[in-house]
N, C-alpha and C positions, 0 to 999 in steps of 0.2 A: 504495499498499497506505499503510495505517495505522498509521506509525511509534512512536506515545504513546497511553497508554490512561493517563484522566485520575483521579484518586479525590481529591475532595473533603472539606475538612471539613464539617458539616453545617450550614447558615447558615441566616437568611431566605431566604423563599422569592423575593423581587426579586431579592434580592445573587447568589443562588445560581444563578439563569435568566440573568443578565447574566454572571455568569461562564461560564457553559456557552456562550452565547452568541458570546463572546469566542475561547472556548477552538475549537469550533467554523471559528469562520472562518476558524484558522490552516490546514486544509485536512491538518492531521497526525494529527485524532486518532481513537481506537481508541473504547473505551470510555469513558466520563465517568459516575461514578458520587458520591454522593455517600456520607460515610461517617460514621458516629456516634461519638462520643468517639478521635476520631482517634489520638490520642497512643499507645493502650492497645497491650496484645501480641494481644490479639483483632483490632482494627483492623487490625494488620502483617499478622496470619498468614490475614485473610480478603482483603488487599489482593495478598498474594502467587499466593494461591487463584484470583484472577478476573482477575490478569493475564494478559494472553495478547501485547502486543505484543511490540515489541523491547525497548524503555524504557517506564517506569513514572515520571507527575508525581506528586508527593504534595503538596498545597494546605492547608498546616496551621492558615487560617485558615477564618471564614466568609464575611469581608466579600468585597465586591464585587474580582476579578482581572483586572486588563487584559493582556493578553498583549501584548510588545512585537513591535511590524512585525516578523517573519523572526524573531521570537527562538528558535522551535523549531529552526528551519533554523540557524539559527546553535549552537545547545544542540548539535544533530545531527554539527552539521562538526566541533566541539569533541572530542566524545566519538570519533569515526572518527580523528580526530589524533594521539587521546593514548590511546585504549585505555580511561578513566577509567569506573568503574564507578558514580561517584557525581557530580555533577556539580549548582552553585548557582551564584548569579549576584548584583551588584550587582544596583540598581533604584529605582524612584524612592518616596518613600511621601506621599501622599493627605492631607492635612489632612480634619475634618471641614468648614473654611471654603474647601477647595478650596486649598488653596494644595501645591504640588508642591517638594519636595525630595530632594535625595539622595540615597541611603543605602547607603553604601557596605559588605559586609560585609570580612574579613581570610580568608589564607588557612589552610586546616584544614593541621595538622603532628601527628606522630603525640603527643605530645602536649597538644594539644584536646579535655580528656577532661571539661572541664566538661558538664554538662548542656543547659547554657544558653548553648552557642556558636550564637552567631546566623548560621546559616544563610540568613537573610531565608525567607519562608512557603514558597519553593516551592524542592522537589529532585524534580531527573530523575535515576531509577536504573537501572540495566541490570537487565531483569527475571530474567534468569539469575542473577546474583546477588543481588538481592533473595529468589527462591523458596529458595537455595542459605543463605541466611543464616535467612529464618524458617523457615525445615525447623531449624533450631539453638536456635530460644527453647522453653527449657521452662518459663520463669516466667509467670504470670498476674495482670500489673502492669496498674495503670488508668490509671497516668500516666507512667512509665516505659519503654512500650512501642519507642517512637520511637526514643530514648537507648539500648533494649537493643539495636535492630537497627542503629542507625548502627553503635555498638561492636563488633558481630556483623560487618556489612559491612569496618567498617577493616580487620580482621585479613587481607583477602582482597584490595578494591578499590584502586586510587584514587583521590581524591578531588578534583576540579576546581574550582576557583575561578574563573570568568568574572566579570573585570572591568569589565564592560558591565551597564551597564543595560537589561535585557532584561524590566523588566516595572514594572506600577503596583499597587502595594497600598494598599488605605486604610487610614490610622495612627487608633488609635483611643487608643495609651497615650502621653499626651502629659507623660507625667510627668515631672521632671527627671533626671539620671543619678541623681544621688545620694539620690534618694527612689525608686529602683528598685534599689539596691547590695544593701537590706537584703531583698527576697523571700526567697531562700534561707534567710533565718535565721528568717524569719514564723512562728510556733508555727501560725500556720492552716494552712502549708505542709509541718508536721511529716511525715505519711504518706504526700505524694509524695517525700519528703528520702529515708525511708526504702529504699524501692522504689531512685530512683535509685544508695544506695548499695548496695544489693544488686545491682545490675546492674553496677556500677563494680567492685567487688570480682570480681564472676564473670571481668571483662573479663581484670584484672592476672593473675589464675590463669591463664588460657587463655594470657597472652605469656609467661607467666614471670615475672613482678614483683611478683608478690604477700610481703609477708612477715609471716611468723610474730610472734605479740606474743612475744618474746622480744630481751632489751634490755642493751648492756651497761651494765655499774655505773659510779655516779661515786663519785670519792673526792675530798667536801668541804673534805677537811684538804691537799689536793696539794700547794697552793699557801698561801704567808700574805698577809694584806690589811691595810691596816692600819685600815678598817671593814666593816662586814659587809656591807652593802650602799648603791650609789649606785641614784640616779634619774635617769635619763637624760631629756630635755629637750631634743629639736633646733627650732631655730626659724630663722624665716624672714622678718622683716617681719609680726609679732602683736603689733601695739603695745596691739589691744583685747584681747586673751586671756591675755597672757606672762604679766600679776603675779596673773590667776588661779591658772593651772599653779604658778608660784613658788609662792605660796602654801599651796596645797594641799601641794606638796612639802615646805616647811617646817615645817607643822603636822602630822607625821605623829608618833605617839607607841608608841615602842617600846623593847623592854628591852635594844639592841643601837645600836651606833655606828652611824650614813647619813649621807651626804653628796649633795647634788643636783649633778649636771651640767648644766649650760644649756650648748648647741654649737651656735654659728651657722652656718651653710652658704647657700652662694648664692655666685651669679657675682660678687658684691661680697665686700669683705672682712670686712662684718657689714654686718646689718639697715640699711633707710634710713629708716627710716618712724617712728625714736624707740626701736622694740624694745629698742637696743644700750643705751641711756640707763635704759631699763625697770630693765632688768637688774640696771644698775648700784647702783639704788636700794637693793638690796638685797648689798651691798659688807661690811655690819658683820657679817653673819653667817657665818662662817667655814665651817660646814658646805658652804655654794656656791663650786663652782667654774667660772666660768663661762672657758670655750675660747672666742677669737677664730681663726680660721685664718687662719695666713701665705700661703695659696694661694687662687686664684678656682678649682676645680674641685673644691670640696668639696660633694657632694649630701649627700642627708639619711643616707645606705649609709657617707659615710665621716665622716659625724660619730660616727656608731656607734661606727667601727671606730678613730676618734682617743679616745672616750670609755673603749671594752676596753681600749685596750694603753697607758694613760695609768696612773704610777705611783701616783696617787689612788684608782684605780677600787676596790670595793668588790668581796666574793667573789661577790656577785650584780645582777646590774644590774637595773633594774626599769623599762619603759617609762612613761613620759607624755606624749601630744601635747601642742603648745603651744598647741590650740583646746579642751582637756581635765579635767577634776579628777579627784582621787580620791573616792570615794561620804563617806570618813569619813576620821580619822584612824588608822583602823586597818588600812590596807591593806596600807601595806607589811610589818608585822608580818603579816597575813597570811598576804602572797606568802611570805615567805623561812620561814615553819613551814610550806607545803607542803612544799617545797624535803626539807625533810630528813623528813617525815612520809613523802611519798609518792619518795623518793627518787629523781628525777628530774634532765633534765638544765636542763628549760624548764618555767616555768607559763603556763600561759594563763587567766585568769581571765571573768568573764562582767561585760556591762556592760548601762547604761540609756541607750538613746537619749531625748536631749534639745534642748531649744532654747538660745541659750545663756543661757536666765534659768533655764535647770532642768526649766522645764515638762517633761515626758512626752511623748514624740514617738513615732507607731506604729513599727514593732510594737512598743514596748518595751523588755522586758528579753530581752534577746538573750545565749542562756545555752550557745550551741555543745556542744550535746546530743550531734553527730556528733563527739566529738573523746572517741574510748571507748578504754580502756585495750588492748581487744581490736582494733580497727579502724581508728583513728583517723589513723596513719600513710597506712592505704592510703586512708583518704578525705579525705586530706588531698588528692589530686590530682585528687577530684574536683569542688571547692568552693574558693573564690575568696578565700577569708580568712583567718585564724586564732582571731581574737576578742582582745579586750582587757580588762587591759593582759597586756602579756607580759613574761613575765622568765626571764633566763637564766645559767645558771652560768657567768663569767665563762672559765673556761678552755677552756670548748666555744666560746664568741664566737671567743674568739684563736683558737683552732685552723682553724674555716670563712672566718671575716670577710663582712662582709655586702658585696654589690655597691654601686660608688657609682654609686647613681641613686636618683631622688625616687621611684620606686612601686614596689614589689614588691619591695624589699632585703629584709622582716622576713617576708614567706614566704618568698623562696628561703632565707635561712638555717632559718626553721622546717622546711621539707623535710629540708632536709641535717641537720640534727640529728634532728629522727624517722622515718631512716634505720637510724639505730645507735640512739638514747636516747628510752629511754620521757618522753614529756610530760605533763605532771601538771598535774591541774583542781582550778577552784575556783569554783562552782556560785553560791555568793554574789553579790550584783551589792556591786562592790569598784570601780566605776569609773561616773561619767558622758561618754559620748562625744556633744560636743556638735555638736547640725548648725547652720550660720547661712549667709548667701550668701554668706563668704569662704572657707568651705574647698576644700582643695585639687580635691577631687572633688565639691565641690559641685553643680555642671551642664558639664559637660565636652560638650567640642565631637563630633560623631562620628567626627574626626581625630585627638583626642589619645584617646580613650573607644578606636578600634580601635588607637591603638600600643600602650595599657596591654594590653590585651587579648592582643596578639601578643608582647607581653614573660613575660608569665604564663605564657602557654602553651608558649613558648621556657623559661622553664622549666622547667615540666613534662616537656617532652622531654628535656635534657639530666638532669633526676631519675632519671624513664624507667629514659633507658636505665642509670643510673650500679647503679637496683634489679637489672632483668636482668643487669646482669654480677655483682653480688651473689649474685645468687640462681642466677647457674649454678656457682660455686663451689663 
């Protein structure tokens, strides 16, 4: 009995023929058909209509796919043991030069809401569950159909990740992880992002985690502060860029008093490449507060907590990474003005992606238009970042605190804040985000990228649970 019907993204004639041959050789396949625009809603409905076998395989790429030896048998075995409705697996990637590398993926969890979650290019689903979910598709998405189907199936069936390499796929995207990072905010992808937002918002409403645009008020005079604002620069071993960051911070022109915190972090008490000594070059400026922790477990999140609880901190804290610079001397003034004008607990600006010499890199200006008053707090669960620079009302940070980690700490804080408070926006370019070889997320190994993504998904899971509880009151 044929157990798996297979539906493939439309590819080249030769690649498709080789893929079909590989699938037929398993002896377990029924229908094998190609589908145009396989990520669309129309494609999902068509696949659900045509599928007849107990399981349905969806292959999302048009390149040659080689199924591993007895891989389908293994998938069916795991499906029988777990009752899973959605199965995916680790695999191998084959470069254009023929080099094979392992491509492990991560476990799906309730908070894995981002639309770019990596299942690999092959998923196998129970046909009965596929048909039930497809029957609930009401939108006509060109790009978000597969995402919409996944969210609907996640409400009803278990997702199981098999940590075994079960197939080989051709890899055509050889960009570094730091270059792929900004795909979702590329203006060229705006139409598809709007679709993804609509699908995610519908899902949040269905599971009882959608938040209406109603916010707690903030009282900016609730506490007294020595200065109005603090620029916060966490740093570890950035001798090449730290002077630029500090000069940019100290050159701000404002109508109020401000200071600049530079807080070192890492497994040593201070930086080991001369960064500490470079910071001390600015010691004559009384606005500079240089903190060297007396403990070895301070990560970036911990550095922020040290700043926010410090007696010299300002009413508002504005981020500046040690790699980056503000776009001009008016950035700090604009950020603080936005708090009062928009009556919000957090402000997110817009930035330009540049190289270390401030030459613009694609996609250029990144405005994070998905941060709307009406739906930004919900859409935040789908996207993978918050934009820059980020600024916070200090008493609110103190009430939440950041997780003491080096990745995702700002995202966790932003999610927690927007659960209750309004996040304000500046769409002017007020920040230059500089990309260079030593950026911490410039080119991550697959293991570190997976670890980072797992952590952010965990943050989303916790936040989703908190929002469900809030909505249930």
